[in-house]
C-alpha positions in Angstrom: -38.6 26.2 -5.9 -37.1 26.8 -2.5 -33.5 25.7 -1.9 -32.3 25.7 1.7 -28.7 26.5 2.6 -26.5 23.7 3.8 -25.9 23.9 7.5 -22.6 23.3 9.3 -22.4 19.7 10.5 -21.1 19.6 14.1 -18.2 17.3 14.9 -16.6 17.5 11.4 -15.1 20.9 11.7 -11.6 20.9 13.3 -10.6 18.5 16.0 -8.5 16.3 13.7 -5.2 17.1 15.4 -5.5 14.0 17.7 -6.7 11.7 15.0 -4.4 8.8 14.2 -4.5 6.2 11.4 -4.5 2.7 12.7 -1.5 0.7 11.6 0.8 3.6 10.8 3.9 4.1 12.9 5.1 7.6 13.9 7.8 7.4 11.3 6.7 7.1 7.6 10.1 5.8 6.6 9.7 2.9 9.0 6.3 2.1 7.6 7.6 2.0 4.0 10.5 -0.3 5.1 8.0 -2.6 6.7 5.8 -2.7 3.6 8.8 -3.5 1.4 9.8 -6.3 3.7 6.2 -7.7 3.5 6.4 -7.6 -0.3 9.7 -9.4 -0.2 8.2 -12.1 2.0 5.4 -12.6 -0.4 7.8 -12.9 -3.3 9.9 -15.5 -1.4 6.7 -17.5 -0.6 5.8 -17.5 -4.2 9.3 -18.7 -5.2 9.1 -21.5 -2.6 5.7 -22.6 -3.9 7.0 -22.6 -7.4 10.0 -24.8 -6.5 7.6 -27.2 -4.7 5.4 -27.5 -7.8 8.4 -28.0 -10.1 10.0 -30.6 -7.9 6.7 -32.5 -7.5 6.4 -32.0 -3.7 2.9 -30.5 -4.2 0.3 -30.4 -7.0 -1.7 -27.4 -5.7 -1.5 -25.1 -8.7 -4.3 -23.0 -7.4 -2.3 -22.0 -4.4 0.7 -21.2 -6.5 -1.2 -19.1 -9.0 -2.9 -17.3 -6.1 0.4 -16.5 -4.4 1.9 -15.3 -7.6 -1.0 -13.0 -8.4 -1.0 -11.6 -4.8 2.7 -10.8 -5.2 2.2 -9.3 -8.6 -0.6 -7.0 -7.3 1.5 -6.0 -4.3 4.4 -5.2 -6.5 2.3 -3.1 -8.8 0.9 -1.2 -5.8 4.5 -0.6 -4.5 5.5 0.8 -7.9 2.5 3.2 -8.0 3.3 4.4 -4.4 6.9 5.0 -5.4 5.8 6.9 -8.5 3.5 9.1 -6.4 6.2 9.8 -3.9 8.7 10.6 -6.6 6.2 13.0 -8.3 5.6 14.7 -4.9 9.3 15.1 -4.3 9.8 16.6 -7.8 6.9 19.0 -7.3 8.4 20.2 -4.0 11.8 20.6 -5.7 10.2 22.8 -8.4 8.7 25.2 -5.8 10.5 28.5 -5.6 11.4 29.8 -2.1 
């Protein structure tokens, strides 16, 4: 059995200095604030839909449940991101200089 070596793939080595991620601002803190504001807007929207269903203004329960689930998933994601950031910070603080 003859196994050939894996050759270098041109274009993947180096050259990543100028690569940018679409949608991210230059400041990571600003990005986090923007995401928290979007989460808050989703929560407010879910609250307004809940009030409309309770008051009888609308009977669209599907839209209400969908909005609540989106808010729930977004909040769970935000909590996981916060946990990972906190773990990273704690790991850096444990490093000896």
